[in-house]
Structures are given as structure tokens and as C-alpha cells.
C-alpha positions as CSV (number, residue, x, y, z in Angstrom):
1,M,147.9,-28.5,4.2
2,T,144.7,-29.9,2.2
3,T,142.0,-31.7,4.1
4,R,140.1,-33.6,1.6
5,L,136.3,-34.0,2.7
6,K,133.3,-36.1,1.6
7,I,130.4,-34.0,0.6
8,D,127.0,-35.9,-0.1
9,F,124.5,-33.2,-1.6
10,V,121.2,-34.5,-1.6
11,S,119.1,-33.2,-4.2
12,D,116.5,-33.3,-7.1
13,V,116.9,-31.8,-10.5
14,S,113.4,-30.2,-10.5
15,C,114.3,-28.1,-7.1
16,P,115.1,-24.5,-7.8
17,W,116.5,-24.1,-4.3
18,C,119.1,-27.0,-5.2
19,V,120.2,-25.0,-7.6
20,I,120.9,-22.2,-5.5
21,G,122.4,-24.5,-3.0
22,L,124.8,-26.2,-5.2
23,K,126.2,-22.7,-6.7
24,S,126.6,-21.3,-3.1
25,L,128.5,-24.6,-2.5
26,Q,130.7,-24.0,-5.4
27,Q,131.5,-20.9,-4.6
28,A,132.4,-21.5,-1.1
29,L,134.6,-24.1,-2.1
30,G,136.6,-21.9,-4.7
31,R,137.4,-19.3,-1.8
32,L,138.6,-22.2,0.2
33,D,140.3,-24.0,-2.6
34,G,144.3,-25.1,-1.5
35,D,142.8,-25.3,1.8
36,I,139.8,-27.7,0.8
37,A,139.2,-31.2,-1.6
38,A,135.9,-32.1,-2.0
39,D,134.6,-35.3,-3.0
40,L,131.4,-34.2,-4.4
41,H,128.8,-37.1,-5.0
42,F,125.2,-36.1,-5.8
43,Q,122.4,-38.2,-4.1
44,P,118.4,-38.7,-5.1
45,F,115.8,-37.2,-3.6
46,E,112.0,-37.0,-5.4
47,L,110.0,-33.9,-4.5
48,N,107.2,-35.7,-6.5
49,P,107.6,-39.1,-6.6
50,Q,104.2,-39.7,-7.6
51,M,104.0,-37.7,-10.7
52,P,102.7,-38.6,-14.3
53,Y,105.5,-38.5,-17.0
54,E,103.4,-35.7,-18.4
55,G,103.7,-33.4,-15.4
56,Q,101.7,-30.9,-14.1
57,D,101.0,-26.9,-14.8
58,I,103.4,-25.6,-11.6
59,T,101.4,-22.7,-10.6
60,E,98.3,-25.5,-10.1
61,H,100.9,-28.0,-8.5
62,L,102.3,-25.2,-6.1
63,A,98.7,-24.0,-5.5
64,E,97.8,-27.8,-4.2
65,K,101.0,-29.2,-2.5
66,Y,101.4,-25.9,-0.5
67,G,98.2,-23.7,-0.6
68,A,100.5,-21.1,-2.5
69,T,98.4,-18.1,-4.4
70,E,99.6,-17.1,-7.8
71,E,100.4,-13.8,-6.3
72,Q,102.9,-16.1,-3.8
73,S,104.4,-18.2,-6.3
74,A,105.5,-15.1,-8.4
75,R,107.0,-13.7,-5.5
76,N,108.8,-16.9,-4.9
77,R,110.0,-17.1,-8.6
78,E,111.1,-13.7,-8.6
79,A,113.0,-14.1,-5.5
80,I,115.0,-17.7,-6.7
81,R,115.4,-16.0,-10.7
82,A,117.2,-12.9,-8.2
83,R,119.4,-15.2,-6.3
84,G,120.2,-17.6,-9.1
85,E,121.4,-14.3,-11.2
86,E,124.0,-13.2,-7.9
87,L,125.2,-16.9,-8.8
88,G,125.5,-16.7,-12.3
89,F,122.8,-19.3,-13.2
90,A,120.2,-18.0,-15.5
91,F,116.5,-18.9,-14.1
92,R,114.0,-18.2,-16.6
93,M,110.4,-18.5,-15.5
94,E,108.3,-17.9,-18.5
95,K,110.3,-21.2,-20.3
96,R,109.7,-23.5,-16.9
97,S,106.2,-24.3,-16.9
98,R,105.4,-27.5,-15.7
99,I,106.7,-29.6,-12.9
100,Y,107.8,-33.5,-14.1
101,N,108.9,-37.2,-13.0
102,T,113.0,-37.4,-12.5
103,F,113.2,-40.5,-11.5
104,D,115.3,-41.3,-14.8
105,A,117.5,-38.4,-14.2
106,H,118.5,-39.7,-10.8
107,R,119.4,-43.5,-12.6
108,L,121.4,-41.4,-15.0
109,L,122.8,-39.8,-12.4
110,H,123.9,-43.0,-11.0
111,W,125.1,-44.3,-14.3
112,A,127.1,-40.9,-15.0
113,E,128.6,-41.3,-11.4
114,Q,130.9,-44.5,-12.6
115,Q,132.0,-42.9,-15.5
116,G,133.0,-39.7,-13.8
117,R,130.6,-37.4,-15.3
118,Q,128.0,-37.1,-12.4
119,Q,128.3,-33.2,-11.8
120,A,128.5,-32.0,-15.1
121,L,125.4,-34.1,-15.8
122,K,124.0,-32.9,-12.8
123,E,124.7,-29.2,-13.7
124,A,123.5,-30.0,-17.5
125,L,120.4,-31.4,-16.0
126,F,119.7,-28.3,-14.0
127,H,120.2,-25.9,-17.0
128,A,117.9,-28.0,-19.4
129,Y,114.8,-27.8,-17.5
130,F,115.3,-24.6,-15.3
131,T,117.0,-22.2,-18.3
132,D,115.8,-24.1,-21.1
133,G,112.4,-25.2,-19.7
134,K,113.1,-29.0,-21.2
135,H,110.9,-32.0,-19.7
136,P,114.1,-34.1,-17.5
137,G,112.6,-37.2,-17.3
138,D,112.2,-37.4,-21.4
139,H,115.0,-40.2,-22.7
140,A,115.3,-38.6,-26.0
141,V,116.5,-35.1,-23.8
142,L,118.6,-37.4,-21.0
143,A,120.5,-39.4,-23.5
144,E,121.5,-36.1,-25.4
145,L,122.7,-34.2,-22.4
146,A,124.3,-37.3,-21.4
147,G,126.1,-36.7,-24.8
148,T,126.6,-33.0,-24.5
149,V,129.1,-33.9,-21.7
150,G,131.3,-36.5,-22.7
151,L,129.4,-39.8,-21.9
152,D,127.6,-41.9,-24.8
153,A,124.3,-40.8,-25.4
154,A,123.7,-44.6,-27.1
155,Q,124.9,-45.9,-23.7
156,A,122.7,-43.5,-22.0
157,A,119.4,-44.2,-23.7
158,D,120.1,-48.0,-23.6
159,V,120.4,-47.3,-19.7
160,L,117.0,-45.2,-19.4
161,S,115.2,-47.3,-21.6
162,S,116.5,-51.3,-19.2
163,G,115.6,-49.8,-15.9
164,R,118.5,-49.7,-14.9
165,Y,120.2,-48.8,-11.6
166,A,116.3,-48.2,-10.5
167,Q,117.0,-50.7,-7.5
168,E,120.0,-48.6,-6.2
169,V,118.2,-45.2,-6.8
170,R,115.2,-46.4,-4.6
171,E,117.4,-48.1,-2.1
172,Q,119.7,-44.6,-2.1
173,E,116.0,-42.7,-1.2
174,R,115.0,-44.5,1.6
175,F,118.5,-44.5,3.1
176,Y,118.6,-40.4,3.3
177,Q,115.1,-40.6,3.8
178,E,115.6,-42.8,7.0
179,Q,118.5,-40.5,8.2
180,G,116.1,-37.7,8.3
181,I,116.3,-36.0,5.1
182,H,112.7,-35.1,4.1
183,A,113.6,-31.4,2.5
184,V,116.5,-30.5,-0.1
185,P,118.9,-29.1,-0.8
186,A,121.0,-31.2,2.1
187,V,124.7,-31.2,2.1
188,I,126.5,-33.9,4.4
189,I,129.9,-33.7,5.3
190,N,131.4,-36.4,6.5
191,D,128.8,-38.4,6.7
192,R,128.2,-36.7,9.9
193,Y,127.9,-32.9,9.8
194,L,124.4,-31.5,7.7
195,I,123.6,-28.2,6.1
196,Q,120.2,-27.6,5.0
197,G,118.5,-25.0,2.7
198,G,120.1,-23.0,-0.1
199,Q,122.6,-21.3,1.9
200,P,124.3,-18.5,0.5
201,P,127.9,-19.6,-0.2
202,E,129.4,-17.3,2.8
203,A,127.1,-19.8,4.9
204,F,129.0,-22.7,3.4
205,E,132.5,-21.2,3.9
206,Q,131.6,-20.9,7.3
207,A,130.4,-24.2,8.1
208,I,133.1,-26.2,6.3
209,R,135.8,-24.2,8.0
210,R,133.9,-24.7,11.3
211,I,133.8,-28.5,10.4
212,V,137.7,-28.9,9.4
213,A,139.0,-26.7,12.8
214,E,136.8,-29.0,14.7
215,S,138.0,-32.6,13.1
216,P,141.7,-31.7,11.7
217,A,141.8,-35.5,10.6
218,A,138.8,-35.2,8.3
């Protein structure tokens, strides 16, 4: 008997550990295929909501925000690159030199969910930023990405230029912050169980198995 789970994946487009968390979760769900059917929703979280459009140099940003030295940042980037490689995702650190504002990407993801293409757009956004080094707040980039995943690029451009879904995204961001989510990725299962961080696939698999065992009518 297949158990259906509602999974809310709270994350930011510019969060490398969110990529790792998503890839790990997907591998875990693949191992549970036939036993688990996941209804996956991507929820907005901004790591840097005050970031201007032009962004900030990533090394400078990490030093200011976390007090990280260049050596610490380099070690962290290598750890992320290696984890991504294990999971089949290419982090090309040499192409990602800046941190950007991601609010408009979240607005587009909100619209994409209504079109049934949210997950495809989310993965395209991760690839565009972390692999290709593209600006995830640039409207032309966002509209083009929408077109590559089967969405109407002209409609996407209209959503972006109109400011549509800004209120809905702000409300979702507030909701998860009020629920105590202050770091991402955060994976919430059936509105009740929380798994935090870029866990390995085994950790997600074990957690999901426990959740299903505790809630046979999940």
C-alpha cells in the first residue's frame, strides 16, 4: 500500500545546502518508490531579503555576515562542491561570484506551482545559479528559464513586471518564520514533522520510514 505524504520544502534559490537537501530528499524518495508518494511543494525563504538587485561579492558577503575568512569560505565551497558531486549536481564555484536578491524568483515559483511546473522551475533555477552562474533575480533570465521548463515565457515576463504574487510570497515567508523556521533547507512532512539541513539521503529515508511507521494513516 502506497502512503501519500505532503512535503513542504522551505528553501532559497541562492542556498547551496538547499540544493544538497533537495537532491538527497529526491534520492531518498526514489528508494521509497512504491511505498511513498510525495506531494512536494516549494515554499519561499530569503536568506538575504535586503540584498539589492546588483548583489554583493560572495566572499565579501560571507565575511560580513558570518565572519568567515577567505580560507574558511574556500573550504566550505569545496565541501559543498564535493557533496554536490556525490549527488549528481555540478557546483561550478568559479562561475558564482555574487549573492543576489531572490524575491522575484520566489514570485515566479509561486506562479509556476499553479501551472504544475514548480519543481521543474526550482531545479532550473538551482542549475542556472550554481552551475551556470546566472543572476537569479534578472527578469530576462527568469522568463527564459520558465520557457525552458514548459511554461509560457511571455506570461512569466508579465508576472515579473507586474509585481504579481508579492503579497502571497510575503505571507508565506512570514508564516514559516512564525513557525520557527530561521534556517534552510527545512523539510516539513504532513505539516507536523520537521527535518532540517542538507542531510544525506540515508537520513531522509530513515526519517520518512519512521514518520510513516508512527502515522500509518499518513
